[in-house]
C-alpha positions as CSV (number, residue, x, y, z in Angstrom):
1,X,0.0,0.0,0.0
2,X,1.3,3.4,-0.7
3,X,2.1,5.7,2.3
4,X,-0.4,8.2,3.7
5,X,-1.2,11.3,1.6
6,X,0.7,14.2,3.0
7,X,1.4,17.6,1.7
8,X,4.9,16.7,0.2
9,X,3.0,14.4,-2.0
10,X,0.5,16.8,-3.2
11,X,2.2,19.9,-4.5
12,X,-0.5,20.5,-7.0
13,X,-2.6,21.9,-4.1
14,X,0.3,22.6,-1.6
15,X,3.7,22.8,-3.0
16,X,6.4,25.0,-4.5
17,X,6.2,25.4,-6.2
18,X,3.8,23.4,-8.0
19,X,2.2,22.8,-11.9
20,X,2.3,22.0,-17.1
21,X,5.3,19.7,-17.9
22,X,8.6,21.2,-16.7
23,X,10.6,20.6,-20.1
24,X,7.4,22.1,-22.3
25,X,6.8,25.1,-20.1
26,X,10.8,26.0,-20.0
27,X,11.1,25.4,-23.6
28,X,8.4,27.6,-24.4
29,X,9.2,30.4,-22.2
30,X,12.8,30.3,-23.6
31,X,11.5,30.7,-27.1
32,X,9.1,33.3,-26.1
33,X,12.0,35.3,-24.5
34,X,14.3,34.8,-27.5
35,X,11.7,36.2,-29.8
36,X,10.8,39.2,-27.8
37,X,12.2,42.6,-27.5
38,X,13.6,43.6,-24.3
39,X,11.9,46.2,-22.6
40,X,14.5,48.7,-22.7
41,X,13.8,50.0,-19.1
42,X,16.4,52.2,-17.5
43,X,18.6,50.4,-15.0
44,X,17.5,52.8,-12.3
45,X,13.6,52.5,-13.1
46,X,11.7,50.7,-10.5
47,X,8.8,48.4,-10.7
48,X,5.7,47.7,-8.4
49,X,5.5,43.9,-8.1
50,X,2.4,44.0,-5.5
51,X,-1.0,42.9,-6.7
52,X,-3.2,45.8,-8.0
53,X,-6.0,43.7,-9.2
54,X,-9.7,44.5,-10.1
55,X,-12.8,42.9,-8.6
56,X,-13.9,40.0,-11.1
57,X,-10.4,39.3,-12.3
58,X,-10.0,35.9,-13.1
59,X,-7.1,33.6,-14.2
60,X,-6.9,29.8,-14.7
61,X,-3.7,27.8,-14.2
62,X,-2.7,24.4,-15.3
63,X,-0.7,22.8,-12.5
64,X,2.0,19.9,-12.3
65,X,4.2,18.4,-9.8
66,X,6.3,15.6,-9.4
67,X,7.6,14.0,-6.4
68,X,10.5,11.2,-6.7
69,X,12.2,9.8,-3.5
70,X,15.0,7.6,-3.0
71,X,15.0,5.7,0.4
72,X,17.7,3.7,2.1
73,X,17.3,1.8,5.2
74,X,20.3,0.2,7.2
75,X,19.8,-2.3,10.1
76,X,22.6,-4.7,11.3
77,X,25.0,-4.1,8.6
78,X,22.4,-4.7,5.8
79,X,20.6,-2.0,3.7
80,X,17.5,-2.1,1.5
81,X,16.5,0.7,-1.0
82,X,13.2,1.9,-2.2
83,X,11.9,4.2,-4.7
84,X,8.6,5.9,-5.5
85,X,7.2,8.5,-7.8
86,X,4.3,10.7,-7.3
87,X,2.7,13.0,-9.8
88,X,-0.1,15.2,-9.9
89,X,-1.9,17.6,-12.3
90,X,-4.8,19.7,-12.5
91,X,-6.3,23.1,-13.2
92,X,-7.3,25.7,-10.6
93,X,-9.2,29.0,-10.9
94,X,-8.4,32.1,-9.2
95,X,-10.9,35.0,-9.0
96,X,-10.6,38.3,-7.2
97,X,-13.9,38.7,-5.0
98,X,-12.8,42.0,-3.2
99,X,-10.3,44.8,-3.3
100,X,-9.9,46.9,0.1
101,X,-8.6,50.4,0.2
102,X,-5.3,49.3,1.8
103,X,-4.5,47.2,-1.2
104,X,-5.3,44.1,0.5
105,X,-7.8,41.9,-1.3
106,X,-10.2,38.5,-0.9
107,X,-10.0,36.0,-3.7
108,X,-11.4,32.4,-4.4
109,X,-9.4,29.5,-5.2
110,X,-11.0,26.7,-7.1
111,X,-9.6,23.2,-7.7
112,X,-11.5,22.5,-10.9
113,X,-10.0,18.7,-11.4
114,X,-7.1,17.0,-10.0
115,X,-5.5,13.9,-10.6
116,X,-2.8,11.9,-8.8
117,X,-0.4,9.2,-10.1
118,X,1.2,6.8,-7.5
119,X,4.2,4.4,-8.8
120,X,5.5,2.3,-6.2
121,X,8.4,-0.4,-6.4
122,X,6.8,-2.6,-8.8
123,X,6.6,-0.2,-11.4
124,X,3.0,-0.2,-11.9
125,X,1.4,3.2,-12.0
126,X,-1.9,3.6,-10.1
127,X,-3.9,6.5,-11.3
128,X,-6.4,8.5,-9.6
129,X,-8.6,11.4,-11.4
130,X,-11.2,13.5,-9.8
131,X,-13.2,13.7,-13.3
132,X,-13.6,9.8,-13.2
133,X,-15.8,7.7,-11.2
134,X,-13.3,5.6,-9.5
135,X,-9.5,5.4,-9.1
136,X,-6.9,2.8,-8.4
137,X,-6.4,4.0,-4.6
138,X,-9.8,4.9,-3.7
139,X,-8.9,7.1,-0.7
140,X,-6.8,9.1,-2.8
141,X,-9.6,9.3,-5.3
142,X,-12.0,10.1,-2.4
143,X,-10.0,13.1,-1.5
144,X,-9.4,14.5,-5.1
145,X,-13.2,14.3,-5.7
146,X,-13.8,16.3,-2.2
147,X,-11.3,18.8,-3.2
148,X,-12.5,19.5,-6.4
149,X,-15.2,22.4,-6.6
150,X,-14.7,23.9,-3.5
151,X,-14.4,27.7,-3.3
152,X,-11.3,28.3,-0.8
153,X,-11.5,32.0,0.3
154,X,-7.9,33.6,0.4
155,X,-7.0,36.7,2.0
156,X,-4.0,38.4,0.4
157,X,-2.2,41.4,1.8
158,X,-1.1,44.5,0.2
159,X,2.4,42.9,-0.8
160,X,1.0,39.5,-2.0
161,X,1.5,37.5,0.8
162,X,-1.4,35.3,1.6
163,X,-2.5,35.5,5.1
164,X,-5.5,33.3,5.7
165,X,-7.8,30.7,4.0
166,X,-11.4,29.8,4.6
167,X,-13.5,27.1,3.5
168,X,-11.3,23.9,4.1
169,X,-14.1,22.6,6.4
170,X,-16.2,22.2,3.3
171,X,-14.0,19.7,2.1
172,X,-13.9,17.6,5.2
173,X,-17.8,17.6,5.0
174,X,-17.7,15.7,1.6
175,X,-15.3,12.9,2.7
176,X,-16.0,10.0,4.8
177,X,-15.0,10.2,8.8
178,X,-12.3,7.7,8.6
179,X,-10.7,9.8,5.8
180,X,-11.0,13.3,7.3
181,X,-7.1,13.1,8.5
182,X,-6.2,12.9,4.9
183,X,-7.4,16.5,4.2
184,X,-4.6,19.2,4.0
185,X,-4.5,21.7,6.9
186,X,-5.1,25.3,6.3
187,X,-1.4,26.2,6.0
188,X,-1.3,23.8,3.0
189,X,-3.6,25.8,1.2
190,X,-2.1,29.0,2.3
191,X,1.0,27.4,0.8
192,X,-0.9,26.4,-2.5
193,X,-2.4,29.9,-2.9
194,X,1.1,31.4,-2.5
195,X,2.7,29.5,-5.4
196,X,-0.3,30.5,-7.7
197,X,-0.9,34.0,-8.4
198,X,1.2,36.3,-6.4
199,X,4.7,37.0,-5.4
200,X,5.6,37.0,-1.6
201,X,6.1,40.1,0.2
202,X,6.7,41.9,-3.1
203,X,8.1,45.5,-2.7
204,X,6.3,48.6,-3.7
205,X,9.5,49.8,-5.9
206,X,12.4,47.7,-6.9
207,X,15.1,47.8,-9.6
208,X,16.3,45.2,-12.1
209,X,19.1,43.2,-10.1
210,X,17.9,44.0,-6.4
211,X,16.5,41.4,-4.2
212,X,14.3,41.1,-1.2
213,X,13.9,38.6,1.5
214,X,11.0,36.7,3.4
215,X,10.8,33.8,5.7
216,X,8.1,31.0,4.9
217,X,7.0,28.0,7.0
218,X,5.2,25.1,5.4
219,X,4.4,21.6,7.0
220,X,6.2,18.6,6.5
221,X,5.7,15.1,7.4
222,X,7.4,11.7,7.3
223,X,5.5,9.2,9.2
224,X,5.3,8.7,11.9
225,X,7.1,12.1,12.3
226,X,5.5,15.6,11.7
227,X,7.0,19.2,11.7
228,X,7.6,22.4,9.7
229,X,9.8,23.2,6.9
230,X,11.5,26.7,7.2
231,X,12.3,28.6,4.0
232,X,14.8,31.3,4.5
233,X,13.9,32.8,0.8
234,X,15.7,35.4,-1.3
235,X,14.2,37.0,-4.4
236,X,15.9,38.7,-7.2
237,X,14.3,40.7,-10.0
238,X,16.6,39.6,-12.6
239,X,14.8,41.4,-15.6
240,X,12.0,42.7,-17.6
241,X,10.9,41.3,-20.7
242,X,8.4,42.2,-23.4
243,X,6.8,39.1,-24.3
244,X,4.1,39.5,-27.3
245,X,3.4,43.2,-25.9
246,X,3.1,42.3,-22.5
247,X,5.8,43.3,-19.9
248,X,6.9,40.2,-17.8
249,X,9.0,40.5,-14.7
250,X,11.2,37.4,-14.4
251,X,11.9,36.9,-10.6
252,X,14.4,34.4,-9.3
253,X,14.4,32.7,-6.0
254,X,16.7,30.6,-3.7
255,X,15.5,29.1,-0.4
256,X,17.6,27.8,2.5
257,X,15.8,24.9,4.2
258,X,15.7,24.4,8.1
259,X,13.5,21.5,9.5
260,X,11.5,21.9,12.6
261,X,10.3,18.7,14.2
262,X,7.0,18.9,16.3
263,X,7.7,16.1,19.0
264,X,4.1,16.8,20.5
265,X,2.2,14.3,18.8
266,X,4.5,10.9,18.4
267,X,3.3,7.6,19.2
268,X,3.6,6.2,22.5
269,X,6.6,4.5,23.6
270,X,8.7,5.7,20.8
271,X,12.4,4.9,21.1
272,X,15.0,7.6,21.1
273,X,15.3,9.1,17.6
274,X,17.2,12.0,15.6
275,X,15.7,13.5,12.4
276,X,18.3,15.8,10.6
277,X,18.2,17.7,7.5
278,X,21.5,16.8,5.8
279,X,20.8,19.5,3.0
280,X,17.9,21.4,1.5
281,X,17.3,23.9,-1.2
282,X,14.6,25.3,-3.2
283,X,15.2,26.9,-6.6
284,X,12.2,28.8,-8.1
285,X,11.5,31.2,-11.1
286,X,8.6,33.4,-11.7
287,X,7.4,35.2,-14.8
288,X,5.0,38.1,-13.4
289,X,2.5,40.1,-15.7
290,X,3.3,43.6,-15.0
291,X,-0.2,44.8,-16.9
292,X,-2.5,42.1,-14.6
293,X,-0.2,42.1,-11.6
294,X,-0.4,38.3,-11.6
295,X,1.8,35.3,-12.4
296,X,1.9,34.0,-15.8
297,X,3.6,30.8,-15.0
298,X,6.5,29.4,-12.3
299,X,8.6,26.7,-11.9
300,X,10.3,25.2,-8.8
301,X,12.8,22.5,-7.9
302,X,13.3,21.3,-4.3
303,X,15.9,18.9,-3.2
304,X,16.3,17.5,0.3
305,X,18.4,14.7,2.1
306,X,17.1,13.7,5.4
307,X,18.6,11.4,7.8
308,X,16.1,9.3,10.5
309,X,18.2,7.3,13.2
310,X,16.1,5.3,15.4
311,X,17.9,3.4,18.6
312,X,16.1,0.3,19.4
313,X,17.3,-1.5,22.7
314,X,19.3,-4.0,20.5
315,X,19.9,-2.2,17.2
316,X,20.1,0.9,15.6
317,X,17.8,1.6,12.2
318,X,19.1,4.3,10.0
319,X,17.0,5.7,7.1
320,X,18.2,8.1,4.4
321,X,15.5,9.7,2.1
322,X,16.6,11.8,-1.0
323,X,13.8,13.9,-2.3
324,X,13.2,15.9,-5.1
325,X,10.1,17.9,-5.9
326,X,9.3,19.5,-9.1
327,X,6.5,21.8,-9.7
328,X,5.0,24.2,-12.5
329,X,1.9,26.3,-12.9
330,X,0.9,27.9,-16.2
331,X,-1.7,30.6,-16.9
332,X,-4.0,29.2,-19.6
333,X,-6.8,31.7,-19.4
334,X,-7.4,35.1,-18.0
335,X,-10.6,37.6,-18.2
């Protein structure tokens, strides 16, 4: 059986970056930029990267994500490796409902459809799609069905930071009681919204080549362990491009990761253990429409290596998990 569905397995609604196929999206973007003309902006010209939306403004995004994991477990001088791949696709609609005087806004994020494929050790892919009546892993399929069509209200600050979501309880009401623990937390949906239409903590005025920084915290789990992954993130406005007459800001980011373990809800009688993030980094690029003040597309790659050591009375179990998360989003329709 596959592992429990966690936020790290569902980037389409919770991950960086998250998302159209990586190669296709990157190739198209590079081709557009190669054919486009520079915006001829002065180096000293500054740009406002915050949202300045109109009520009713709507964008629909194709999303794609992939998680690959290579795990090695060692015990008494012997080791065993396992590999798994999980990928998700879908479409998400983002609509601006309210714009306040201070520049903050309230938007609606709706998952129009979602799919999740799981490929375990035997290489046989198990498919689950919310548009179909059943799936190969019924709990996963039930969750996808419950999440689609539910309007999630998203509060966005004047600088593009997502501050709150509402409506997650409606998802829980659509799923069987014994599956409610699978429903992502509010923080997971905040993460999904953060990686969709906005730039985080965007400055009111910034020049090409300049940076800004922010700290983010998202949920993390690797059963039975849970906690948070902190992102110390630095953004750089690397350039302004003219793509088909639309001014596009290209923003690159790099995040240093730090793992915070939550020890409050571990199984009773858990033996002594250590969980260590050996290395972790997230690289991302966002193409931001300066006319509509929303993301055209983004791609992100996160790599982590985590060591877990459990000291049993007569032996020590060691587990190293090397994981790569790739995600992309592409605006495919706007009004």
